[in-house]
DRENDO-1510 file (C-alpha; in Angstrom, 1 decimal, always signed):
<recs>
REC; n; res; u; v; w
REC; 1; MET; +0.2; +0.1; +0.0 .
REC; 2; LEU; +2.8; +2.3; +0.7 .
REC; 3; ALA; +4.9; +1.8; -2.1 .
REC; 4; LEU; +1.6; +1.9; -4.7 .
REC; 5; LEU; +1.0; +5.7; -2.5 .
REC; 6; GLY; +4.3; +6.7; -3.1 .
REC; 7; LEU; +4.3; +6.0; -6.6 .
REC; 8; CYS; +1.4; +7.9; -7.2 .
REC; 9; THR; +2.7; +10.6; -5.8 .
REC; 10; ILE; +5.8; +11.0; -7.7 .
REC; 11; VAL; +4.2; +10.3; -10.9 .
REC; 12; LEU; +1.7; +13.0; -9.9 .
REC; 13; LEU; +4.5; +15.3; -8.8 .
REC; 14; LEU; +6.4; +14.8; -12.3 .
REC; 15; ALA; +3.2; +15.1; -14.2 .
REC; 16; VAL; +1.9; +18.1; -13.1 .
REC; 17; ILE; +5.5; +19.9; -12.9 .
REC; 18; LEU; +6.2; +18.8; -16.6 .
REC; 19; THR; +2.9; +19.7; -17.5 .
REC; 20; LYS; +3.4; +22.9; -15.5 .
REC; 21; ARG; -0.4; +22.7; -14.2 .
REC; 22; MET; +1.9; +23.7; -10.9 .
REC; 23; SER; +5.3; +25.5; -9.8 .
REC; 24; PRO; +7.7; +23.3; -8.3 .
REC; 25; LEU; +7.2; +25.4; -5.3 .
REC; 26; VAL; +3.5; +24.7; -5.2 .
REC; 27; ALA; +3.8; +20.9; -6.3 .
REC; 28; LEU; +6.8; +20.1; -3.6 .
REC; 29; ILE; +4.8; +21.1; -0.8 .
REC; 30; VAL; +1.1; +20.1; -2.0 .
REC; 31; ILE; +1.6; +16.9; -3.1 .
REC; 32; PRO; +3.2; +14.6; -0.4 .
REC; 33; VAL; +1.7; +16.7; +2.3 .
REC; 34; ALA; -2.1; +15.6; +0.5 .
REC; 35; ALA; -0.2; +12.0; +0.2 .
REC; 36; ALA; +0.5; +11.7; +3.8 .
REC; 37; LEU; -3.0; +12.8; +5.0 .
REC; 38; VAL; -4.4; +10.2; +2.4 .
REC; 39; GLY; -2.4; +7.6; +3.9 .
REC; 40; GLY; -3.7; +8.3; +7.6 .
REC; 41; PHE; -0.2; +9.9; +9.2 .
REC; 42; GLY; -2.6; +13.0; +10.2 .
REC; 43; LEU; -0.6; +15.2; +12.7 .
REC; 44; ASP; +2.5; +13.3; +12.4 .
REC; 45; THR; +2.9; +15.0; +8.8 .
REC; 46; GLY; +4.2; +18.2; +10.8 .
REC; 47; LYS; +6.6; +16.1; +12.3 .
REC; 48; PHE; +7.9; +15.0; +8.8 .
REC; 49; VAL; +8.1; +18.3; +7.5 .
REC; 50; LEU; +10.1; +19.7; +10.3 .
REC; 51; THR; +12.9; +16.9; +10.3 .
REC; 52; GLY; +13.2; +17.4; +6.0 .
REC; 53; LEU; +13.4; +21.2; +6.8 .
REC; 54; GLN; +15.9; +20.4; +9.3 .
REC; 55; ASN; +18.0; +18.4; +7.5 .
REC; 56; LEU; +18.7; +21.1; +4.5 .
REC; 57; ALA; +19.0; +24.0; +7.0 .
REC; 58; GLY; +22.9; +24.3; +6.2 .
REC; 59; VAL; +22.5; +23.5; +2.5 .
REC; 60; VAL; +20.1; +26.3; +2.1 .
REC; 61; GLY; +22.0; +28.9; +4.1 .
REC; 62; MET; +25.1; +27.6; +1.7 .
REC; 63; PHE; +23.0; +28.4; -1.1 .
REC; 64; VAL; +21.6; +32.0; -0.4 .
REC; 65; PHE; +24.9; +33.1; +0.7 .
REC; 66; ALA; +27.2; +31.8; -2.3 .
REC; 67; ILE; +24.4; +33.8; -4.8 .
REC; 68; LEU; +25.1; +37.4; -2.5 .
REC; 69; PHE; +28.7; +36.4; -2.5 .
REC; 70; PHE; +29.6; +35.8; -6.2 .
REC; 71; GLY; +27.1; +38.9; -7.0 .
REC; 72; ILE; +28.8; +41.4; -4.9 .
REC; 73; VAL; +31.9; +40.8; -5.8 .
REC; 74; SER; +31.1; +40.6; -9.3 .
REC; 75; ASP; +29.5; +43.7; -8.8 .
REC; 76; ALA; +32.9; +45.1; -7.6 .
REC; 77; GLY; +34.7; +44.0; -10.5 .
REC; 78; MET; +36.7; +41.4; -9.6 .
REC; 79; LEU; +36.1; +39.8; -13.0 .
REC; 80; ASP; +36.4; +42.4; -15.3 .
REC; 81; PRO; +40.3; +42.3; -15.7 .
REC; 82; ILE; +40.2; +38.7; -16.6 .
REC; 83; ILE; +37.3; +39.4; -19.2 .
REC; 84; ASP; +39.5; +42.0; -20.8 .
REC; 85; ARG; +42.6; +40.4; -21.1 .
REC; 86; ILE; +40.7; +37.2; -22.7 .
REC; 87; LEU; +39.0; +39.5; -25.2 .
REC; 88; ALA; +42.3; +41.2; -26.1 .
REC; 89; THR; +44.3; +37.6; -26.1 .
REC; 90; VAL; +42.5; +35.6; -28.8 .
REC; 91; GLY; +42.8; +38.0; -31.5 .
REC; 92; THR; +41.3; +36.2; -35.1 .
REC; 93; ARG; +42.7; +33.1; -34.9 .
REC; 94; PRO; +39.6; +30.7; -34.5 .
REC; 95; THR; +42.1; +28.2; -32.5 .
REC; 96; ARG; +42.5; +31.0; -29.9 .
REC; 97; ILE; +38.8; +32.4; -30.2 .
REC; 98; VAL; +37.0; +29.5; -29.4 .
REC; 99; PRO; +39.0; +27.9; -26.6 .
REC; 100; GLY; +39.1; +31.7; -25.0 .
REC; 101; THR; +35.4; +31.8; -25.4 .
REC; 102; THR; +35.2; +28.6; -22.9 .
REC; 103; LEU; +37.9; +29.9; -20.4 .
REC; 104; LEU; +35.7; +33.2; -20.6 .
REC; 105; ALA; +32.4; +31.4; -19.5 .
REC; 106; LEU; +34.1; +28.8; -17.3 .
REC; 107; LEU; +34.9; +31.8; -15.4 .
REC; 108; ILE; +31.9; +34.1; -15.3 .
REC; 109; HIS; +30.2; +30.4; -14.2 .
REC; 110; LEU; +31.9; +30.6; -11.1 .
REC; 111; ASP; +28.7; +32.3; -9.6 .
REC; 112; GLY; +26.9; +29.4; -10.7 .
REC; 113; SER; +24.4; +30.9; -12.7 .
REC; 114; GLY; +24.2; +29.8; -16.2 .
REC; 115; ALA; +22.1; +32.6; -17.5 .
REC; 116; VAL; +24.5; +35.0; -16.3 .
REC; 117; THR; +27.2; +33.4; -17.8 .
REC; 118; PHE; +25.4; +33.3; -21.1 .
REC; 119; LEU; +24.5; +36.9; -20.8 .
REC; 120; ILE; +28.2; +38.1; -20.3 .
REC; 121; THR; +29.9; +35.6; -22.6 .
REC; 122; ILE; +27.8; +35.7; -26.2 .
REC; 123; PRO; +27.4; +39.5; -26.3 .
REC; 124; ALA; +31.2; +39.9; -25.9 .
REC; 125; MET; +32.5; +37.5; -28.4 .
REC; 126; LEU; +29.4; +37.6; -31.0 .
REC; 127; PRO; +31.0; +40.8; -32.8 .
REC; 128; LEU; +33.9; +38.9; -32.9 .
REC; 129; TYR; +32.8; +35.7; -34.4 .
REC; 130; ASP; +30.8; +37.3; -36.6 .
REC; 131; ARG; +33.7; +39.7; -37.9 .
REC; 132; VAL; +35.9; +36.7; -38.2 .
REC; 133; GLY; +33.0; +34.4; -39.8 .
REC; 134; ILE; +32.8; +31.7; -37.5 .
REC; 135; ASP; +29.7; +29.7; -37.0 .
REC; 136; ARG; +27.8; +31.1; -34.3 .
REC; 137; ARG; +27.0; +27.5; -33.4 .
REC; 138; ILE; +30.2; +27.2; -32.3 .
REC; 139; LEU; +29.7; +30.3; -30.0 .
REC; 140; ALA; +26.5; +28.6; -28.2 .
REC; 141; CYS; +28.5; +25.2; -27.8 .
REC; 142; ALA; +31.8; +26.8; -26.4 .
REC; 143; ALA; +29.8; +28.8; -23.9 .
REC; 144; SER; +27.2; +25.7; -23.6 .
REC; 145; MET; +30.5; +23.0; -22.6 .
REC; 146; ALA; +31.8; +25.6; -19.9 .
REC; 147; ALA; +28.7; +26.3; -18.1 .
REC; 148; GLY; +27.6; +22.3; -18.5 .
REC; 149; VAL; +30.3; +20.7; -17.2 .
REC; 150; ASN; +31.2; +23.5; -14.3 .
REC; 151; PHE; +28.8; +21.5; -11.7 .
REC; 152; LEU; +30.6; +23.5; -8.7 .
REC; 153; PRO; +29.4; +23.0; -4.9 .
REC; 154; TRP; +27.0; +26.1; -5.0 .
REC; 155; THR; +25.1; +25.1; -8.4 .
REC; 156; GLY; +22.3; +24.3; -8.6 .
REC; 157; PRO; +22.4; +20.4; -9.3 .
REC; 158; MET; +24.5; +20.0; -6.4 .
REC; 159; ILE; +22.6; +21.8; -3.9 .
REC; 160; ARG; +19.4; +19.4; -5.1 .
REC; 161; ALA; +21.1; +16.4; -4.6 .
REC; 162; SER; +22.3; +17.1; -1.7 .
REC; 163; ALA; +19.1; +17.9; -0.5 .
REC; 164; ALA; +17.1; +15.1; -1.9 .
REC; 165; LEU; +19.8; +12.4; -0.4 .
REC; 166; LYS; +20.8; +14.6; +2.6 .
REC; 167; LEU; +24.6; +13.9; +1.8 .
REC; 168; PRO; +27.0; +16.5; +2.9 .
REC; 169; ILE; +28.0; +18.9; -0.4 .
REC; 170; PRO; +31.9; +17.6; +0.5 .
REC; 171; GLU; +31.1; +14.4; +0.4 .
REC; 172; ILE; +29.5; +14.5; -3.3 .
REC; 173; PHE; +32.2; +16.9; -4.7 .
REC; 174; SER; +35.3; +16.4; -3.4 .
REC; 175; PRO; +36.0; +12.8; -5.2 .
REC; 176; LEU; +34.5; +14.7; -8.2 .
REC; 177; VAL; +37.2; +17.2; -8.3 .
REC; 178; PRO; +39.9; +15.3; -10.6 .
REC; 179; VAL; +36.8; +13.7; -12.9 .
REC; 180; GLN; +35.8; +17.9; -13.4 .
REC; 181; LEU; +39.6; +18.1; -14.3 .
REC; 182; VAL; +39.2; +15.6; -16.9 .
REC; 183; GLY; +36.1; +17.0; -18.1 .
REC; 184; LEU; +37.5; +20.5; -18.8 .
REC; 185; ALA; +40.5; +19.1; -20.3 .
REC; 186; PHE; +38.2; +17.3; -22.8 .
REC; 187; ILE; +36.5; +20.6; -23.6 .
REC; 188; PHE; +39.1; +22.7; -24.0 .
REC; 189; ALA; +40.4; +20.1; -26.5 .
REC; 190; VAL; +37.2; +20.2; -28.1 .
REC; 191; SER; +37.2; +23.8; -28.3 .
REC; 192; TYR; +40.7; +23.6; -30.1 .
REC; 193; TRP; +39.2; +20.8; -32.1 .
REC; 194; LEU; +36.4; +23.4; -33.5 .
REC; 195; GLY; +38.6; +26.5; -33.8 .
REC; 196; LEU; +41.1; +24.3; -36.0 .
REC; 197; ARG; +38.2; +23.1; -37.9 .
REC; 198; GLU; +36.9; +26.6; -38.6 .
REC; 199; GLU; +40.7; +27.9; -39.7 .
REC; 200; ARG; +40.4; +24.9; -42.4 .
REC; 201; ARG; +36.8; +25.9; -43.5 .
REC; 202; LEU; +37.4; +29.4; -44.0 .
REC; 203; ALA; +41.1; +28.9; -45.0 .
REC; 204; LEU; +42.6; +31.4; -42.5 .
REC; 205; ALA; +45.6; +29.4; -41.3 .
REC; 206; PRO; +48.0; +29.9; -44.4 .
REC; 207; ARG; +46.9; +33.9; -44.4 .
REC; 208; LEU; +47.4; +34.5; -40.7 .
REC; 209; ALA; +50.3; +32.4; -40.5 .
REC; 210; ALA; +51.9; +35.1; -43.3 .
REC; 211; ALA; +50.6; +38.1; -41.8 .
REC; 212; GLY; +52.6; +37.0; -38.5 .
REC; 213; ALA; +48.6; +35.9; -36.8 .
REC; 214; ALA; +48.5; +39.8; -35.3 .
REC; 215; PRO; +45.6; +39.7; -33.1 .
REC; 216; ALA; +43.2; +42.3; -34.5 .
REC; 217; PRO; +41.8; +44.8; -32.2 .
REC; 218; VAL; +38.6; +43.6; -30.5 .
REC; 219; ALA; +35.5; +45.9; -29.0 .
REC; 220; ALA; +35.8; +46.7; -25.7 .
REC; 221; ARG; +33.1; +45.6; -23.4 .
REC; 222; THR; +31.0; +48.5; -22.3 .
REC; 223; LEU; +29.3; +48.9; -19.2 .
REC; 224; SER; +26.4; +50.8; -18.1 .
REC; 225; ASP; +26.5; +54.0; -15.9 .
REC; 226; ALA; +25.0; +51.9; -13.1 .
REC; 227; GLU; +27.3; +48.9; -13.5 .
REC; 228; ARG; +30.7; +51.6; -13.5 .
REC; 229; ALA; +29.2; +53.0; -10.2 .
REC; 230; LEU; +29.5; +49.6; -8.5 .
REC; 231; ARG; +32.6; +48.8; -9.8 .
REC; 232; ARG; +35.9; +49.0; -7.4 .
REC; 233; PRO; +38.7; +48.4; -9.5 .
REC; 234; ARG; +41.3; +49.2; -6.4 .
REC; 235; ARG; +40.0; +46.2; -4.3 .
REC; 236; PHE; +40.4; +43.4; -7.5 .
REC; 237; TRP; +43.1; +41.6; -5.5 .
REC; 238; ILE; +41.9; +41.9; -1.8 .
REC; 239; ASN; +38.7; +40.7; -3.8 .
REC; 240; ILE; +40.7; +37.9; -5.6 .
REC; 241; VAL; +42.6; +36.7; -2.2 .
REC; 242; LEU; +39.0; +36.4; -0.5 .
REC; 243; THR; +37.3; +34.4; -3.0 .
REC; 244; ALA; +40.5; +32.1; -3.0 .
REC; 245; ALA; +40.1; +31.6; +0.6 .
REC; 246; VAL; +36.4; +31.2; +0.9 .
REC; 247; LEU; +36.7; +28.6; -2.1 .
REC; 248; GLY; +39.9; +27.3; -0.8 .
REC; 249; THR; +38.5; +26.7; +2.9 .
REC; 250; MET; +35.5; +25.0; +1.4 .
REC; 251; VAL; +36.9; +22.8; -0.6 .
REC; 252; PHE; +39.9; +21.6; +1.7 .
REC; 253; MET; +38.4; +22.4; +4.7 .
REC; 254; ALA; +35.0; +21.4; +4.5 .
REC; 255; GLU; +35.0; +19.2; +7.6 .
REC; 256; LYS; +36.1; +21.4; +10.0 .
REC; 257; VAL; +34.2; +24.6; +8.5 .
REC; 258; PRO; +30.9; +24.4; +7.7 .
REC; 259; PRO; +30.6; +25.6; +3.8 .
REC; 260; ALA; +27.5; +28.1; +5.1 .
REC; 261; LEU; +29.8; +29.8; +7.6 .
REC; 262; MET; +32.4; +30.4; +4.9 .
REC; 263; PHE; +30.0; +31.7; +2.4 .
REC; 264; MET; +28.4; +34.0; +5.4 .
REC; 265; LEU; +31.7; +35.4; +6.6 .
REC; 266; GLY; +32.7; +36.0; +2.7 .
REC; 267; THR; +29.7; +37.8; +1.8 .
REC; 268; ALA; +30.1; +39.9; +5.1 .
REC; 269; LEU; +33.6; +40.8; +4.3 .
REC; 270; ALA; +33.0; +41.2; +0.5 .
REC; 271; LEU; +30.1; +44.1; +1.9 .
REC; 272; ILE; +32.2; +45.8; +4.0 .
REC; 273; ILE; +35.7; +46.0; +2.0 .
REC; 274; ASN; +33.7; +47.0; -1.2 .
REC; 275; TYR; +30.6; +48.8; -0.2 .
REC; 276; PRO; +31.3; +50.0; +3.4 .
REC; 277; GLN; +28.0; +52.7; +3.5 .
REC; 278; VAL; +24.8; +50.5; +5.4 .
REC; 279; ASP; +22.6; +51.9; +2.3 .
REC; 280; ALA; +25.2; +50.5; -0.3 .
REC; 281; GLN; +25.2; +46.9; +1.7 .
REC; 282; ARG; +21.3; +47.0; +1.4 .
REC; 283; GLN; +21.1; +47.9; -1.9 .
REC; 284; ARG; +23.8; +45.0; -3.0 .
REC; 285; ILE; +21.7; +42.4; -1.1 .
REC; 286; ASP; +18.3; +43.5; -2.3 .
REC; 287; ALA; +20.0; +43.2; -6.1 .
REC; 288; HIS; +20.7; +39.9; -5.5 .
REC; 289; ALA; +18.2; +39.0; -2.9 .
REC; 290; LYS; +15.6; +37.7; -5.6 .
REC; 291; ALA; +17.8; +34.6; -6.8 .
REC; 292; ALA; +18.8; +33.6; -3.8 .
REC; 293; ILE; +15.3; +33.5; -2.1 .
REC; 294; LEU; +13.5; +31.8; -5.1 .
REC; 295; MET; +16.3; +28.8; -5.2 .
REC; 296; ALA; +15.5; +28.9; -1.1 .
REC; 297; SER; +12.4; +28.8; -1.2 .
REC; 298; ILE; +12.2; +25.8; -3.6 .
REC; 299; LEU; +14.9; +23.7; -1.3 .
REC; 300; LEU; +12.8; +24.0; +1.7 .
REC; 301; ALA; +9.6; +22.9; -0.6 .
REC; 302; ALA; +11.8; +19.9; -1.3 .
REC; 303; GLY; +12.3; +19.7; +2.5 .
REC; 304; VAL; +9.0; +19.1; +3.0 .
REC; 305; PHE; +8.4; +16.5; -0.2 .
REC; 306; THR; +11.5; +14.1; +1.2 .
REC; 307; GLY; +11.0; +14.5; +4.9 .
REC; 308; ILE; +7.2; +12.9; +4.3 .
REC; 309; MET; +8.7; +10.6; +1.7 .
REC; 310; GLN; +11.2; +9.1; +4.1 .
REC; 311; GLY; +9.0; +9.6; +7.4 .
REC; 312; THR; +6.1; +8.2; +6.3 .
REC; 313; GLY; +8.4; +5.2; +4.7 .
REC; 314; MET; +7.2; +5.4; +1.4 .
REC; 315; LEU; +10.3; +6.0; -0.1 .
REC; 316; LYS; +11.8; +2.5; +1.6 .
REC; 317; ALA; +8.8; +0.7; +0.6 .
REC; 318; MET; +9.2; +1.9; -3.0 .
REC; 319; ALA; +12.6; +1.0; -3.1 .
REC; 320; GLN; +11.9; -2.5; -1.6 .
REC; 321; THR; +9.4; -3.3; -4.0 .
REC; 322; ALA; +11.8; -2.1; -7.1 .
REC; 323; VAL; +14.6; -4.3; -5.6 .
REC; 324; THR; +12.7; -7.7; -6.6 .
REC; 325; PHE; +13.1; -6.6; -10.3 .
REC; 326; VAL; +16.8; -6.0; -10.0 .
REC; 327; PRO; +19.1; -8.8; -10.0 .
REC; 328; PRO; +21.5; -8.0; -7.1 .
REC; 329; GLU; +24.7; -8.7; -9.3 .
REC; 330; MET; +23.3; -5.8; -11.0 .
REC; 331; GLY; +23.3; -3.1; -8.5 .
REC; 332; ARG; +26.7; -1.9; -8.5 .
REC; 333; HIS; +26.7; -0.9; -11.9 .
REC; 334; ILE; +23.8; +1.4; -11.2 .
REC; 335; PRO; +26.2; +4.9; -10.8 .
REC; 336; PHE; +27.7; +4.0; -13.9 .
REC; 337; ALA; +24.6; +3.3; -16.0 .
REC; 338; LEU; +23.0; +7.0; -14.3 .
REC; 339; GLY; +26.3; +8.6; -14.9 .
REC; 340; LEU; +25.5; +7.6; -19.1 .
REC; 341; VAL; +22.2; +8.6; -19.4 .
REC; 342; SER; +21.7; +11.4; -16.7 .
REC; 343; MET; +22.8; +14.0; -19.3 .
REC; 344; PRO; +19.8; +12.6; -22.2 .
REC; 345; LEU; +17.5; +12.5; -19.0 .
REC; 346; SER; +17.9; +16.2; -18.8 .
REC; 347; MET; +15.5; +16.1; -22.1 .
REC; 348; LEU; +12.9; +14.5; -20.2 .
REC; 349; PHE; +12.9; +16.2; -16.2 .
REC; 350; ASP; +13.2; +19.5; -15.3 .
REC; 351; PRO; +16.0; +19.6; -12.1 .
REC; 352; ASP; +13.1; +19.8; -9.7 .
REC; 353; SER; +11.3; +16.7; -10.6 .
REC; 354; PHE; +14.5; +14.6; -11.0 .
REC; 355; TYR; +16.4; +15.1; -8.3 .
REC; 356; PHE; +13.3; +15.7; -5.6 .
REC; 357; GLY; +11.1; +13.0; -7.4 .
REC; 358; VAL; +13.6; +10.4; -9.7 .
REC; 359; LEU; +16.9; +10.4; -7.4 .
REC; 360; PRO; +15.6; +9.5; -4.4 .
REC; 361; VAL; +14.0; +6.4; -5.4 .
REC; 362; VAL; +16.6; +5.2; -7.5 .
REC; 363; SER; +19.2; +6.2; -4.5 .
REC; 364; GLU; +17.0; +4.1; -2.2 .
REC; 365; VAL; +17.2; +0.9; -4.5 .
REC; 366; ALA; +20.5; +1.1; -5.0 .
REC; 367; GLN; +21.5; +1.3; -0.9 .
REC; 368; GLN; +19.3; -1.9; -0.5 .
REC; 369; LEU; +21.6; -3.5; -3.2 .
REC; 370; GLY; +24.6; -2.1; -1.4 .
REC; 371; VAL; +25.4; +0.7; -3.3 .
REC; 372; PRO; +26.2; +3.8; -1.4 .
REC; 373; PRO; +23.7; +6.7; -1.9 .
REC; 374; VAL; +26.7; +9.0; -2.7 .
REC; 375; GLN; +27.4; +7.0; -5.7 .
REC; 376; VAL; +24.1; +7.4; -7.2 .
REC; 377; ALA; +24.3; +11.4; -6.3 .
REC; 378; GLN; +27.7; +11.6; -8.2 .
REC; 379; GLY; +26.5; +9.9; -11.1 .
REC; 380; ALA; +23.5; +11.7; -11.8 .
REC; 381; LEU; +25.6; +14.9; -11.5 .
REC; 382; LEU; +27.6; +14.0; -14.2 .
REC; 383; GLY; +24.9; +14.9; -17.0 .
REC; 384; GLN; +21.3; +15.4; -15.3 .
REC; 385; MET; +20.9; +19.1; -15.3 .
REC; 386; THR; +25.1; +19.8; -15.9 .
REC; 387; THR; +25.8; +18.9; -19.4 .
REC; 388; GLY; +22.2; +18.6; -19.8 .
REC; 389; PHE; +20.7; +21.9; -19.1 .
REC; 390; PRO; +22.4; +24.0; -22.2 .
REC; 391; VAL; +20.3; +21.9; -24.4 .
REC; 392; SER; +17.5; +21.2; -22.4 .
REC; 393; PRO; +14.1; +22.5; -23.6 .
REC; 394; LEU; +12.7; +22.8; -20.0 .
REC; 395; THR; +15.4; +25.4; -19.1 .
REC; 396; PRO; +15.4; +29.2; -19.7 .
REC; 397; ALA; +18.9; +29.2; -20.1 .
REC; 398; THR; +18.7; +27.1; -23.7 .
REC; 399; PHE; +16.3; +29.7; -24.8 .
REC; 400; LEU; +18.6; +32.5; -23.5 .
REC; 401; VAL; +21.6; +31.1; -25.4 .
REC; 402; CYS; +19.5; +30.5; -29.0 .
REC; 403; GLY; +18.3; +33.9; -28.6 .
REC; 404; LEU; +21.8; +35.4; -27.7 .
REC; 405; THR; +23.3; +34.0; -30.8 .
REC; 406; GLY; +20.2; +34.3; -32.9 .
REC; 407; ILE; +20.1; +30.3; -34.4 .
REC; 408; ASP; +17.3; +27.9; -34.3 .
REC; 409; LEU; +17.1; +25.5; -31.1 .
REC; 410; ALA; +16.8; +22.6; -33.0 .
REC; 411; ASP; +20.1; +24.0; -34.6 .
REC; 412; HIS; +21.6; +24.5; -31.4 .
REC; 413; GLN; +20.6; +20.9; -30.2 .
REC; 414; LYS; +21.7; +19.2; -33.0 .
REC; 415; PHE; +25.2; +20.9; -33.1 .
REC; 416; THR; +26.0; +21.1; -29.2 .
REC; 417; PHE; +24.2; +17.7; -28.1 .
REC; 418; PRO; +26.7; +15.5; -29.1 .
REC; 419; PHE; +29.5; +17.6; -27.4 .
REC; 420; LEU; +27.8; +17.4; -24.2 .
REC; 421; LEU; +26.7; +13.9; -24.3 .
REC; 422; ALA; +30.8; +13.2; -25.0 .
REC; 423; ALA; +31.7; +15.2; -22.3 .
REC; 424; SER; +29.5; +13.2; -19.6 .
REC; 425; VAL; +30.4; +9.7; -21.0 .
REC; 426; VAL; +34.0; +10.5; -20.9 .
REC; 427; MET; +33.2; +11.6; -17.2 .
REC; 428; THR; +31.6; +8.7; -16.4 .
REC; 429; LEU; +34.5; +6.9; -18.0 .
REC; 430; ALA; +36.9; +8.8; -15.3 .
REC; 431; CYS; +34.9; +8.0; -12.5 .
REC; 432; VAL; +35.3; +4.6; -13.2 .
REC; 433; ALA; +39.4; +5.2; -13.7 .
REC; 434; LEU; +39.9; +6.9; -10.8 .
REC; 435; GLY; +38.0; +4.6; -8.5 .
REC; 436; VAL; +34.9; +6.7; -7.7 .
REC; 437; PHE; +32.5; +4.2; -8.5 .
REC; 438; PRO; +32.9; +0.7; -10.0 .
REC; 439; LEU; +31.7; -0.1; -13.7 .
</recs>
């Protein structure tokens, strides 16, 4: 009975989210509460919800302050000199321009926002692509690969995986650092190959070599008056040091210093250093509060869902039923199989429905077959709304890429999908080779 109720709950959750009958925030609250009441749990439902919320407090705190921190140091202009140097260095050689695009998008994506990455990278590079004659699909592909492989601890998929399976983020992320480096090496190799292919197509290589490959001047980025007013160029190095300290502590000392605390301290120091006036601090917080609150509210709603699904026993009952259909010897292959299919699954599931609806069931099944939940989370993160989000029709960022580059969605998907899928497969194989999870 519990297994059937749990299955109906998840199917209904996926249906209303994917058909846009309810927002994820509403669905994650209303549907599990209704299921718990139908199941006869009555006032105990409140206890389940409270437990779910308590388990997510640290994750929510880290995410909110990570958004504020990166927003503040970006407003202060920490990335400006880096962006300008990249733009000035790439010249007119496609073998420099395309990898330069990837590097630029990679750095901008440090704040974890795909939309911001595309809004800065594509307008900055598009005039150069058009001037040289490089296919715009390559610009969309390079930016998408950089944002897709860059799954950092404060990005949405990582936060969701941690929240859904109640796992510490460092436990998930730390083993994936070398895997991510493999993925980055792959996308830079692809970027260079795409640039080389364009050079040959445009027959530029001999002419540029004869001319000494002198880089043509690149149009400087233009900032609005409001953006210039926020810039603090004299504090560039102190912001760099502060960012390095926050990230370094989070990656290497996460067991001793909670990530939420590091981002809280980092946000406070960034405000004091760059905007010492109280009114200016309030304005910077207000400027980034919308994005922080929106995601925090979804995570807390997910706490309602996971708390009820686990507290009522529905999740465990579903897993016990599903285990009977999975041969025990196949259990250890679940993370590997999930890594291979996680990127294409981005075309079917939005991040909330997958990480909060599908992943907990897969994890529970795997756990009953002797597979640690952390390996399931890692397999999912190799593609589900990481490499998959820039081509998924379920994310606004995909349409942003197409709109900014002026290419059709179908053209973008046909061109970019194989490279993103290949990146996901390469990282999955790297997980096996590096012992993150078995084949």
